[in-house]
C-alpha positions in Angstrom: 14.4 25.3 5.3 13.0 22.1 5.7 10.6 21.5 8.5 9.4 17.6 9.1 6.3 16.8 11.0 4.6 13.5 11.5 0.9 13.7 12.7 1.0 9.8 13.5 -2.7 9.4 13.0 -3.3 12.1 15.8 -6.3 14.4 14.4 -5.5 17.1 16.7 -1.9 17.4 15.7 -2.8 17.2 12.2 -5.4 19.8 12.3 -2.7 22.3 13.8 -0.6 21.5 11.1 -3.5 22.4 8.5 -3.8 25.5 10.4 -0.3 26.5 10.3 -0.4 25.8 6.6 -3.5 28.1 6.2 -1.9 31.0 7.9 1.1 30.6 5.3 3.5 28.6 7.4 4.7 26.5 4.8 5.8 26.9 1.1 4.8 23.6 0.1 3.9 20.1 1.5 5.3 16.7 0.7 2.9 13.9 2.0 4.3 10.5 2.8 1.9 7.9 4.0 2.0 6.3 7.4 2.6 2.4 8.0 -1.2 2.3 7.8 -3.6 2.4 5.0 -3.4 5.9 3.1 -5.3 8.5 5.2 -7.2 11.0 3.1 -9.1 12.7 6.1 -7.0 15.9 5.5 -6.3 15.9 1.8 -9.1 18.2 1.0 -7.7 20.5 3.4 -4.3 20.4 1.6 -5.6 21.2 -1.5 -7.8 23.9 -0.2 -4.6 25.8 0.9 -3.3 26.2 -2.8 0.2 25.1 -1.7 2.5 23.0 -4.0 2.0 19.3 -3.1 4.0 16.2 -3.5 2.6 12.9 -2.7 4.9 10.1 -2.2 3.9 6.4 -2.7 0.1 7.3 -2.8 -2.3 8.8 -5.3 -4.2 11.8 -4.0 -7.9 11.3 -5.0 -8.7 14.8 -5.5 -6.0 15.5 -8.0 -6.9 16.0 -11.6 -3.3 16.1 -12.4 -1.6 13.0 -13.9 0.2 10.7 -11.7 4.0 10.3 -12.3 5.3 7.2 -10.1 7.4 4.2 -10.5 6.5 1.6 -13.0 4.0 0.0 -10.5 3.1 -3.0 -12.6 6.6 -4.0 -13.3 7.6 -3.7 -9.4 4.5 -5.9 -8.3 5.1 -8.5 -11.3 8.8 -8.7 -10.4 7.9 -9.0 -6.6 5.8 -11.9 -7.4 8.6 -13.7 -9.4 11.0 -13.2 -6.4 8.5 -14.9 -4.1 8.3 -17.7 -6.7 12.0 -18.1 -7.1 12.6 -17.9 -3.3 10.1 -21.2 -3.1 6.6 -19.6 -2.8 4.0 -22.0 -4.0 1.1 -19.9 -3.1 0.1 -16.4 -2.7 -1.7 -13.9 -0.4 -2.3 -10.7 -2.4 -3.5 -8.0 -0.3 -4.2 -4.5 -2.1 -6.2 -1.2 -1.7 -7.6 -0.6 -5.3 -9.5 2.2 -7.2 -6.6 4.5 -8.0 -3.7 5.0 -10.6 -0.9 3.5 -8.1 -2.8 0.6 -6.5 -4.7 -0.9 -9.8 -1.9 -1.6 -11.7 0.1 -3.3 -9.0 -2.8 -5.2 -8.4 -3.3 -6.4 -12.0 0.3 -6.9 -12.5 0.5 -9.2 -9.2 -2.5 -11.2 -10.6 -1.2 -11.7 -14.0 2.1 -12.8 -12.8 0.5 -15.3 -10.3 -1.5 -16.6 -13.1 1.4 -16.6 -15.8 3.6 -18.6 -13.3 0.6 -20.9 -12.2 0.7 -20.0 -8.6 -2.6 -20.4 -6.6 -3.4 -17.1 -4.9 -6.3 -15.4 -3.0 -6.7 -11.5 -3.1 -8.7 -8.8 -1.6 -8.5 -5.1 -0.7 -9.2 -6.0 2.9 -6.3 -8.0 4.4 -8.6 -8.9 7.3 -10.9 -10.9 4.8 -7.9 -12.9 3.3 -7.1 -16.5 3.8 -4.6 -18.6 2.4 -5.2 -20.2 -0.9 -5.9 -24.2 -0.3 -3.0 -26.4 -0.5 0.5 -26.9 1.0 3.8 -25.4 0.3 5.6 -22.2 1.1 3.1 -19.3 1.2 4.0 -15.9 -0.1 2.4 -12.9 1.5 2.4 -9.6 -0.6 0.7 -6.5 1.0 0.5 -2.9 0.2 2.5 -1.8 3.5 3.9 -3.3 6.5 0.5 -3.1 8.5 -1.6 -5.0 5.9 1.4 -7.6 5.5 1.3 -8.1 9.4 -2.3 -8.5 9.3 -2.3 -11.2 6.5 0.5 -12.9 8.5 -1.4 -13.2 11.6 -4.5 -14.4 9.7 -2.4 -17.1 7.8 -0.1 -18.3 10.4 -2.5 -20.4 12.5 -3.6 -22.2 9.0 0.0 -22.8 8.2 1.3 -25.3 10.5 4.2 -27.0 8.9 4.4 -24.7 5.8 7.2 -22.0 5.5 5.7 -18.3 5.0 7.8 -15.7 3.0 7.0 -12.0 3.2 
């Protein structure tokens, strides 16, 4: 059987799911991040249950196990190349760092922009990013939909007359 439950950021709903897991209500848990930044509020509860855990597209901070994921560095570099091929002449790179998934993405995106001689700005907090100086099409690359929209909303007022590629 497969039971899907989304807590959608509701702490009370998530707490009920954790209590159900504690009572043996699940054989394992697959954790998929929401559209927002990774939320680790209940990660320790999951680890305390001793259940088999699978994390998709996020790095569990408490885990001492090796991380097996897609080639994050190659994917980030390829995305920068695609943005440039689509006409991007400047980049805003938003990222959350400090783990084995996000850090390779960040480093590869920066290296690709430098290799391609594309001016860029980058920060872990998308609300702090401003577009790099200059004119021409702006590319925005975030770690998720929410961050990307945040960067777009910050950039759009300053980008009058310039195209923006997400």
